[in-house]
Structures are given as C-alpha cells and as structure tokens.
C-alpha angles and dihedrals in degrees: 000000000000145000112224136188125211112194125195101228090200097062106007097243116140141196122217118205144163129222140165090214131076120287091244094052093048090049092052089051091053094048094045091050092048096048094046089050088215124181112283092034105161135212092271093053089049088055091053090054093046100045099028126248091264091068094067126087114205124203141162114245102185140339127232140192100208138045097231088054090047092054095051091047090051090055092045091056096043091054092043091054095033087227094154087065109085088222091066109021156358103251115126096202145028087259136241095072105103132256099282093060091041092057091054098083093034089056092048094050096044094048095048112096120225116261092022129125115211119200124223095240089060092045094047089054084058094052100265107125124195096258089055091045087052091052089053090049090051092050088047098242092119134025128215118231089190137293109353100355132098142174134190112276114268090006119137111233122181130188096279093055088051093045090049090060092052090049098045104031101030095030091227118164093215104130147165105271146158114028092352093061091046091051091050089050092049097247094122105050095141092064119101114279086227094065106131108166113120115204115197120184128203141145125269092259097058117071135186109248118242094251087063100045092051094061125102094249091070087077086073099033127099110192107198114197112198143143092220090138098011115218091335098084097098092075091057096055124103133201125253139159127231113189088341093307115123117232137174111228133166121290113244089255093052093041092055093056091045089053090053091047089068093056121148107000099050106011128052115234092226097051090050091050089054091050089047088053089065097047095094100134101052117142112251093204093055090043091051090053094046092047091052092048100040114114094203119084089190093056093047094048093044092047093052093044092054092040092054090041092055091045094231112186093223090060088075089060097057119098102221090182088074092052120092104222092174121214138280132039125301120212109215100149116039109230089005130140117273114237104212099201095060097019098232133123116246132175110294093237091062108092 
C-alpha cells in the first residue's frame, strides 16, 4: 500500500492519493477514467484532460502496511502540500475519508456550470450543509457572494448568472424587461452598443437579496417594482440564453408595455416611439390579453396611440371595446399636445 503524488509540471499543482495497487496501475486507472470522461470524473481528472497526461509527474511518497496508517499518511501529505486548496492542488478532501466522501467535492465542482450562482438552500437539499460549504470556501474551491450564495472560485459571474439562480432556484419572477428585453430579442438594434442599463422588473412582494444588490453590476441595474400586471406576469415571459445561461425575460409584447410604463421619468417618449416603429410582428392575441389585464390606464392608452400612429397591421386585430381605458386626461408630456382620441398629452410635433 502506498501514498503517491502526481504533480502538474506546468503549474505546480499536485494530487495526493492512496492505493493498494502499484503506482503504474493506479496511474493507468486515473488516465483511463479522465480520457473516458466517465461519470464521477473529478477535478484531478479534468486537469489531466486539459493539460495532457504527459504534463504530470508521478512518484511514491511512502509505503504502509495498514489501512489505518495509510489514511493518516494521506491526510498528513495533503496537509503538507496543501493539495486540498485549489491554489495548490486537486484534492477534494482532507484525505483518509474513503472514496465516497472524496468524490463529494469533485461531483459538486464538475456539475457546477461556469458563470452560475448556487444558493445554499439548493446545495443543502443535495447534502452540502453550511459547515461543509464554509470549508470549501476556506479551501478556495468556492467563493461566497454573500449570505446564502456561492460561485466557483475564480469564476466570472455576471448579473444574468446570478438572476438565473433567483429564477430557477428561488422561483422568483424578477426578470429583464422593458428596453433590456427588447434589446436581448433584437428589437432595438439601432440603440448604442454601449447601452449598459439593465432593467429588471418584478412585483412589490419579491425583492432582490442583499448578496445580489451589493455586487458591482447593481451600478448599471434599475430594479423596477410594480404591479403593472399583478401576479400574472409569469405567463408572459419567454426563454432566452445569455452566454449559454438560460434566463426568463419579458416577451416582446410585455417588454413594450413595460418600456412605456417608464415614460416620462426613466424613458424618453421619442426613443420609445422609435422602438415601437420596429415592433411589426407582435402577436395580437398576447397583446389583447395584456391590455385587458394591465393595471395602468396610462400604459394602455400610450401603447394604443403609438401602435395606431405607426400603422402596425396587428393593431387592426385588437378588440378595443374589451380594454378598460378609464376616464379623464393623462398628462404624459408636460406642455404637450392633447390627443383627443386617447386623451393623453404627446409631444407637440406628433401629428
């Protein structure tokens, strides 16, 4: 029985292991497992695939005659070479714990997609309790983003990878909406490529957690809490991918109305009109449903005004008699011209 060490000659990281077979036999098993990419492949195997088997130097550190002594020696050398720290090595445990427990960290790391945040509530269900997660953080396998949220060490996580966690793991309906959703769907190509504001919409009951709001991306994020469509918004969301990460965002029909909701304080009338000009393929059945369920008289009137002004073909399919447009005048543009049909003020130059 031996304790062996395999060192990556390109970066100096090492792996410490134990076996009751020969070093050559164990080496062959590791390489075979790595190259076959079989289930249970650990971080060490991943490194063999990435750097190539020829980049690893294998050596026997010590021999032993008992399993208990072998376990203690494995722990000793892992601690000595710090190989359970991702900065120095590929071990997924402190050693001497048996194959089942050693695989626990490896399975976590290898099944964790890049760019994604995982929540402690999700990890605990899979058997990763907080004390174990804290050990992984201390060993620099994971990094904490704040209370209850983790990412892979040295991984780059952006707002969409964090928001995906809230949508899929916490089942929140907070979503990219308004102009952000239209840009992601390609409906606002004329806008500057440097547009960086992220508009997230949600209701008043759902809040972004503290770990999310303390990140750098919040400097370019506008979280709008509104009951524009009450609790029915989820049926109007659509799936998209950003950098391979799945996310639910507003459908173009919903996004258009969310954009108009922000006029005039956070969205200019002229830019909204330019975007509306390009929305020629909206689905009238979805629009009808949204108009009937929208809680803002201003948004409904403004949407219908711009749709009619831009002569969109789907406008003719809407049943306006089923839409509650309220009563009284709505001042949208101060000192603007009153459109008598929809009883809203618009820019004077709009005929």
